[in-house]
N, C-alpha and C positions, 0 to 999 in steps of 0.2 A: 504494500500500500504506500502510495506517495502522498505527502501532505504539503499544503501551503499554510504557513503560519502567518496569521494576520493579527496585529496588535493595535490597540489604541485608536479605534475608529472615531470615538468621541462625538457621535451624532452627526457625522458627515456622510450621509447616505449617498449623495452624488459622487463623492470621491471613492466610496466603497464600490459602487457599481462600475466606475471607470477602472478601478484596480482589478476587479473580478473579470471584466471584459479583457483587459490587457493580459491577464493570466490564462485566458482561454475558457473561462466559464461563460455559459450562455443561460439566459432565463428561459426555461422550458417547464411546462406542467406545474406552474406555480412556485418554482424555486430556481435559484442559480445552481447550475450543475456543471461538472467537468467530467469528461469521458473516463478519466482514470486517476483523478486526484480528489482528495478531501480537504476542505478548508478547516483549519483549527483557529478559532478566535481566542486570543489570550486576554480577554477582558478589556475593560474601559470602553465599552460600547457607547456609553452615554456621557453627557455633560459637554459643554463648550459649543458644539455645532448646532446648526439650525434645523436639523432633520432627525430628531430623537426617535419619534415613532417609526418613521420609515426605516431607519437603521435597525431598530429592534425587530421589525417585521421581516426584513431581509434575513437577518441571522436566525430568527426563530423558524422561518419557513425552510431555510436550508437545513437546520437541525432536524426538523420534523420529516424532511424528505430524505434524510440520511446522507446529505452531501456536505455536512459540516458538523463540527463539535465545538464546544466553547467552555472556557473556564471563567470563573468570576474574577474581576479585577477590583482594585480598591474603590473605584467609582461606583460599581454595583454594590459592593459591601457598604459604602457610605450611604447609598440610597436605602438599603435595608435598615441600617442603624438610624437613619433620619426618621423612619416611621415606627421603629421598634421601641416599645416601652422598656425603660430601664427597670429591671426587676428589683433593684434596691431603692428606687425612688419612683413611686407610682405616677407622679405628675411630671416625670421627665422622660426624655428619649435617650437612647444609647449614643446618638450623635446630637449634641446640643444644637439648638436653632439660633446660635449666635451669628452675627453678621458675617464673620469670616467663613463660617461653614456654609451659610446661605449663598455667598458669592461663588464658592466652589461648585455649588449644586444648582445654581439658579436657572441654567438653560433647561435642564430636565424638568424642574418644578414648573417653570413657566409654560412649557409645552402642554402640561397636563393640568394647568390651573383650573380649568372649568370641567375637567374630566377625572374626578376623584377616583371613581371605581376603576377606570382604565389604568390610572397611575398605580393603584394598589395591586391590580392584576400583574402589571409588569414587575413591581417590586417583589411580589410573591414568586414570579418566574425567576428573578435573580436568585432567590434563596434556593432554588432547585439546581442552579448551576454548580458544578463541582469546583472545588478550589484548585484542583489539579487533574491532569490526565496522566495516567501511568500505564504504559504498555511495556512489553518485554524489551522493545528497542527504542522507546520514546518516553520521555518525561517532559510534561509541559505544565508550567505554572506562570502566573502573571509576573511575579517579581523575582523571588529568590527561592530556589529549591533547597530545603533543609530537611534531611531525612528525619532528624529528631522531631521537628515540628510536625511533619507529615504524620508520623506515628502517633503523636499526641492528639492531633485533630481527627484522626480516624474514629475516635471514641466519643466525640462531642455529639450532642443531640442535633438532629437534622433540621428541625423546624424552629423558626423564630416567630414569636407572636408579633404580628403587625397590628398596630393600633389604628382603629378606624373611627 
């Protein structure tokens, strides 16, 4: 199996489509496909760019079609933490809503300002993304592979409670 590793799309669907085309992917039957390669997205699908929804739909459609896989990046993790209740402080979130955190996350939040349920649906989808992909001949993670941390994280609970 051959892979194309794609990182840090950050909500730039137009650029992603151009990249996929340049790499020989074609949009057929509802998803971008390559004859003999699979795309692996290494996180940071959101924030910054003007096409958050489009980017997520491209990647999700590819994953569902079996033409891509993806890991969670720190921006997806931050989106989860933005909505996740802090278990030690019932009135707080795991990622505080202070101005500097808002600035880092504002493009994603702005796109879904009037679509709360869709926003929550995407954040829940992020929580289903693996932190890493591990194959006999391939290890993929967004930032830094640490065997010690991977072993620790294997045993954490899967679901995070999203506050609605």
